[in-house]
N, C-alpha and C positions, 0 to 999 in steps of 0.2 A: 787959452784953450788947451785941453788935455790932448796928448798925442796918442793915437790909437795904432796898434800894430796887429796885423793879421798874420798868424804863423800857421802855415799849412804843413801838416806832418810833424807835429810838435812833441810827440810822445817818445821819440828816440833820444839817443844820447846827446846829439847836438841840439835838438829841439828843446829839451829840458834845460840845457845850459843857456840857450838864447832866452827862454822864458825867465830864467833866474836873473840874467844880466839886465834885461829890459825892465823887469818888475822892480828891481832895486833902484832903477833910475827913473821911475815915475811914469813909465809907459802903461797905458791900458791895453791889456792883451786879450785878443780873441784868437783862439787856437783850435785847430782840428786834430783829430787822432783817428786811427783806423781800428786795429785790434787791441792794442795796449791802452788801457784806460788812462785818460788824462783827467785828473780830478779838478773840479771847480774850487780851487783854493788859492790863497795868496792873490786874490783879485783876478785870477784867470777865468775867462768865460770859455768853457770847453764844449766842442761840438763833435760828435761821432760822424765820420764821413769816409765813404769809399771813394777815393779820388778817381777811380776808373768809371764810376757811374755818373754819366753826364747830367742826367736829370737831378740826381742827388746833389751834385756840386752846385748847379744853378739854384736849387731850392735853399741850400745852406748858405750860399753867398748872399742871396737876397735877405735872409733872416739876419745875417751878421751886419750887412750894410744898413738895413733898416734900424737895427739896434744901435750901431755905433754912430751913424750919421755921417762920419767921415773916417777914412782909413789913410793914415799918413805913410805907412810902410807895409809891404807884403813880402814875407820871407817864405820861399818855397823849398821844402826839405824832404818830401817823401821819397822812398825808394823801396823796392822789393828786396828781400834777403839776397845777399850775394853768395854764390857758390861757385867753386872752381871745378870745371869739367872740360875735357878736351872737346874740340868741335864735333867730333864724330858721335859724342854722347849727347849733344844738345839737339833739341828740336825747335822748330820755328816758334812754338808757343813760349819758349824761354825768352826769346827776343821780344815777342809781342807783349809779354807781361811787363817787361821793363819799359818798353816804348809807351804803353798805355799809362803807366804810373808817372813816368818822367815827362814825356812830350805832350801826350793828350791831356794829362792832368793840368799842366801849366796852361795849355791852350784854353781849356774850359774855364779855369779860374780867371785868366786875364780877360777873356770875352765877357764873363759875368761882371767883372770889375770895371769894364770900359766906361759905362755911364757915370760912375762916381769919379773915375780918373779924369774924365773930360771936364767935370765941373769944379774940380779942386784946383787950388793954386799950385800945389806940388805933391807928387807921389814918388816914393822910392820903392823899387822892387829889387830884392836880392835872391839869387838862385844858387842853391848848393850843388856844386859839381863834384869833381874828384881830380886828384893830381894825375890820374890816368889820362886826362885830356892834354897833358904835357908829355912830350918824349915818348918812350917805348911803353906800350901797355903790357900788363902782366899776362902770362899764359892762363888760359882756361876761363877768362872772364869776357869773352867776346860779346855776349848779350848785354851785360851791364855797361861795358865801355861804349858800345855802339849807341846805346840809348843816351848816355851822357854826352857824347859828341853831338847827337841830334838836339839835345837840350841846349847845348852851348850855342849851336847855330841859330836856334829859335830865339834864344835870349838876346843874341846880338842883333837879330832882325827887329826884335821888340825895342831895343835901345835906340834904333834909328826911327822906327815908326811912331813910338810914343813920345819922342822928344818934343814934338809940337805941342804936347799937353803939359810940358814941364815935368815929365815923368822920366826918371832915370832907371836903367836896368843894369845891374852889376852882378858879378858872379864870384863865388868863393870856392876854391878847390883844395880841400884838405888832403893831407896824406892819410895813409891807412891808420885807423884808430880802433881801439878795442871798444866796441859798442855791440848792442844786440844785433845790429845789422850785419856785422862781420863775425858773428858767433860761430858760423860754420867753417871759418878758415882755421887752419892748424896753428897751434901755438908756435911751432918752429918758424912759420912764415913771419909772425910778428917779431920774433927774436932776430931773424935775418934782416928784416927791414930796418929795425932799430940799429943794428950794427953797421948797416950801409949808410945810414943817415949822418951827415956832418956833425949834428948835435948829439948823435948816439941815443936818440930817443924818438918815440912816436908822438904825433900830434894828440892833443886832448880836446874834448868837446869845448872846454873853456877857451882854448886857443882860438877855435873857430868862432865862438860866440862873440869874442872881443872884436874880431874883424867885421862880423855882421853888424854889430852895434855901431861901429865906425861908419860903415857904408850907408846906414840909414840916418846918420847924424848930419847936422848942418855943415860939419867940416868936410863932408864928401859931396857937396852940392855940384861941383864941376867934374865929378867922375861919372862916366857913362860908357857902358860896353866893356868895362874892365873885368878881367878874370884874375883874381889874386890867389896865388898858390900859398897855402898855409902848411908847409911841410918841412920846415927847418933847413931849407936849402937842398932837399933831396932831389929836386929837379931844378936845374939852372939853365 
């Protein structure tokens, strides 16, 4: 039987790398994107989706599950653009936007997927977090970091609750990468972070995709509730 992967938020740097890795290794890919077009090519079945629209998520998930029949892995990767601002410059809507994309989005996806998760023999969920969930968070990103911490807590709760259905939930926390998501951050920040890293370089989307591929493989069957930092030892 073919293996089907559902990739949520697949048009970003990491998402495209995951699509490439899985596609080269025989996975059938069902992928969603928001604003940046993800083309139906190389076997990818692409669906436009606003992850904050609950009705749209439910409708799209039903279409995907009806088409796929089964989904062996769900990889959750959406995020709003990251911008650095001091707290006095932020408003609550900055926080709410990140919470809706991160926490509410995964909640709605998993709720929609529960019927298929319950009837399958095994399902694996991987959630993309950030190295900010380890150690000291950076200045000016309180909205983004808060939402990621909430997402981590929810993912761990899912790891406990869904285990009865032989569904594992694990997390990947990359270091800062140069992707469209971080395009608003200054170049000097990237240079500084690379200099501070033990390997003297930043993570790449391919680095992250390799770990995601491992977590949805049979080799990771006994991992559950794990958050793996992919940051060259930048946080120990």
